[in-house]
N, C-alpha and C positions, 0 to 999 in steps of 0.2 A: 504494500500500500504506500503510495507516494505521499499521501497526506491523510489526516484523520477525517474520514467522511462524517463521523458523528459530530465532531467539532464544527465542520462546515454546516451541518444541519442546524446546530445550535445558533450559529451566527445568522443563518437565514431567518430563524425565528425572531431574532433580535432586530433585524432590519427590514422585516416584512412591510412595515408601515412607510418605508422610504420609497420614493419614486426615483427613476433614473439610476438604477443599480444594474451593473453588468458583471458577470462572472467570467474570469479569464484564467485558464491554466497557464502558469508560468513559474519558472525557477523550481520546478519539481513540486509545486504546491498549487494553491488556488487563491487568486486575488479577487476581492470584491471592489469593483470600481464604483465610485459614487460621484455623480456629476463629471464623468470622464477622468477622474483622478483616483489613484490607488488610495484606498482608505484602510481596509483591514484585509487579512488573509490568513491562510493556514499553511504552515511549513512544517511538515512532519506531524507532530502532535502538539505544536505550539501555535498560539495566536500571534500574528504579526500585526502591528498597528502603527499608523502614521499619526503622531500627536504633535501638539504645539511644542516647539523647542523650549518654550518658557516653562512647560510642565515636565520636561524631560528629567531633570534631576530629582524632583520629588517622586516621579513615577518609578524610577529604577530602585528606589528605596523600599518599595512595596513588595510583599511576598510574591515570589514567582516571576518577577519582572527583571529583565536585563536589557542592555542595549543590543540592538540588532547589529551583528558583526559577521558579514559574509567574506570580507576581504582582508581581515586582520585589523581593520580600522573601524571602530564603532561609528554608526551613522546617527548623529544627533537628531532627535525628533522621530526616530524609528525604534520601536521596542519589540521585544519578544516576551510572551507571557506563557509560562508552563502551566501544567494542570493545577498545581497548588495555588496559583494566582487566579484561577478562574473556575474552580470546581463548583462553586455555587453560581446559579444563573445571575444573581445580583452582581457578582464579581465580574462575570463576562460582560454584562450590560454596562458596567462602569467603564471598562476598557473601550468598548465600542462607542460609548457616548463621548469619550475623550476624542476619539478619531473622527467621529461625525462632526463634533463641534469645530474641530480644526479644519475640516475639509473646505469650508467656505473661504478660508484664508490661504490654503495651500496652493502652490503654483501647479499648473498642469504641466505634464511632460509635453515636449514638442512632438507633434504628430509627424511621422515620416512619410 
């Protein structure tokens, strides 16, 4: 399994009320695009989220959260949350709400 299908379903339940959501398989996982910008996703068994860089330091102090680091250099504003940080639905909803809140301020990737 490239990514946790159950976690993907949990995310879908949290964002069902949002319009303009698109799912894209990428990086061996699943990304949820909101307003054409990457918002949250699933990599393996972890939640990936794009949050406000101003919230980054306080976020990574929370249980189960760490900086996203694919290249050896952490990406500020991008976090990974493991099972311990989102085992309750309220915890998962918290992380998703941070990402959704930041989405309106986030820059879009340039289309090729």
